[in-house]
C-alpha positions as CSV (number, residue, x, y, z in Angstrom):
1,X,33.3,39.9,24.2
2,X,35.6,37.0,25.0
3,X,35.1,37.6,28.7
4,X,31.3,37.7,28.3
5,X,31.3,34.3,26.5
6,X,33.7,32.9,29.1
7,X,31.4,34.0,31.9
8,X,28.4,32.5,30.1
9,X,30.2,29.2,29.7
10,X,31.1,29.1,33.4
11,X,27.5,29.9,34.4
12,X,26.2,27.2,32.1
13,X,28.8,24.6,33.2
14,X,28.1,25.5,36.9
15,X,24.4,24.9,36.4
16,X,24.7,21.8,34.3
17,X,24.4,19.6,37.4
18,X,20.9,21.2,38.0
19,X,19.6,19.3,35.0
20,X,18.6,15.8,35.7
21,X,18.0,13.9,32.5
22,X,17.2,10.2,32.2
23,X,17.8,8.1,29.1
24,X,14.8,8.0,26.7
25,X,13.2,4.6,26.1
26,X,10.7,3.3,23.6
27,X,7.3,1.8,24.3
28,X,6.4,-0.3,21.2
29,X,3.2,-1.6,19.7
30,X,0.7,0.7,21.4
31,X,-2.6,-0.2,19.7
32,X,-5.8,1.9,19.6
33,X,-9.1,0.7,18.0
34,X,-10.5,3.5,15.9
35,X,-14.2,4.1,15.3
36,X,-16.0,7.0,13.7
37,X,-15.1,9.5,11.0
38,X,-11.3,9.6,10.4
39,X,-11.2,11.8,7.3
40,X,-10.1,9.0,5.0
41,X,-13.6,7.9,4.0
42,X,-13.6,10.1,0.9
43,X,-11.0,7.6,-0.5
44,X,-13.3,4.7,0.4
45,X,-11.2,3.9,3.4
46,X,-12.4,2.9,6.8
47,X,-9.5,3.0,9.2
48,X,-9.8,0.8,12.3
49,X,-6.4,0.5,14.0
50,X,-3.8,3.1,15.1
51,X,-0.6,1.3,15.9
52,X,2.0,3.6,17.6
53,X,5.4,3.6,19.2
54,X,6.4,6.3,21.7
55,X,9.8,7.4,22.7
56,X,10.5,9.6,25.7
57,X,11.9,10.1,29.2
58,X,9.2,8.2,31.1
59,X,10.8,8.7,34.5
60,X,11.7,12.4,34.6
61,X,9.7,13.8,31.6
62,X,6.1,14.3,30.5
63,X,6.6,14.7,26.8
64,X,7.2,12.0,24.2
65,X,7.6,11.5,20.4
66,X,5.1,9.3,18.5
67,X,5.4,7.4,15.3
68,X,3.6,4.5,13.6
69,X,0.7,3.9,11.3
70,X,-3.1,4.1,10.8
71,X,-4.3,0.9,9.2
72,X,-7.4,0.8,7.0
73,X,-9.7,-1.9,5.6
74,X,-8.5,-1.1,2.1
75,X,-5.1,-2.4,3.0
76,X,-3.7,1.1,3.0
77,X,-1.7,2.4,5.9
78,X,-1.1,6.1,6.6
79,X,2.2,7.0,8.2
80,X,1.8,8.7,11.6
81,X,4.2,11.1,13.4
82,X,3.5,13.4,16.3
83,X,4.1,14.4,19.9
84,X,2.3,13.8,23.2
85,X,2.5,14.6,26.8
86,X,1.1,13.2,30.1
87,X,-1.8,15.3,31.5
88,X,-1.6,16.3,35.2
89,X,-5.1,14.8,35.9
90,X,-4.1,11.5,34.2
91,X,-4.4,10.4,30.6
92,X,-2.4,11.9,27.7
93,X,-2.7,14.5,24.9
94,X,-1.5,13.7,21.4
95,X,-1.0,15.8,18.3
96,X,-0.7,13.4,15.3
97,X,0.1,14.0,11.6
98,X,-1.7,11.3,9.6
99,X,-0.1,11.0,6.2
100,X,0.2,14.4,4.5
101,X,-3.5,15.1,4.6
102,X,-4.7,15.2,8.2
103,X,-3.9,16.3,11.7
104,X,-5.5,14.6,14.7
105,X,-5.6,16.1,18.2
106,X,-6.6,13.7,20.9
107,X,-6.9,14.0,24.7
108,X,-7.5,10.7,26.6
109,X,-9.1,10.3,29.9
110,X,-7.4,8.3,32.7
111,X,-9.1,5.1,31.4
112,X,-7.3,5.8,28.0
113,X,-10.3,6.3,25.7
114,X,-10.5,9.4,23.7
115,X,-12.3,11.4,21.1
116,X,-10.1,13.1,18.5
117,X,-10.6,16.0,16.2
118,X,-9.5,15.6,12.6
119,X,-8.5,18.5,10.5
120,X,-7.8,18.4,6.7
121,X,-4.4,20.1,6.2
122,X,-5.4,21.5,2.7
123,X,-8.6,23.2,3.7
124,X,-8.0,23.6,7.5
125,X,-11.5,22.3,8.1
126,X,-12.6,19.8,10.7
127,X,-13.6,16.6,8.8
128,X,-14.0,14.0,11.6
129,X,-14.0,13.1,15.2
130,X,-13.1,9.4,15.7
131,X,-13.1,7.7,19.0
132,X,-10.0,5.7,20.0
133,X,-9.8,3.0,22.6
134,X,-6.5,1.5,23.9
135,X,-6.2,-2.2,23.2
136,X,-5.4,-4.0,26.5
């Protein structure tokens, strides 16, 4: 058993140079204007701004972590966390958890506009499809 573990460690150490990892960096204050049904309207909330930060290896990787907030006209802000990745044809795909009530999935086109699908976590039903547009 000891020999098998030693062989595994030698193989892993020998292949360590094959991995090329850059240092992750953060892109801050990415703002998207939101229009359409977001799922928050039942609480008399119209949410109009998605303000995100993204952290990832922008040089060698295609995936990134997302965090921020969805701001609403009532003054309420929903916390946002999620993941995303760069699509091969351009644009990005994002999976966002909005507060504890909603999931958004969004795929942007290369011009960075998107339509999202909103699912209520409790009922697992689709409750909206807002459009988001990147603020220049």
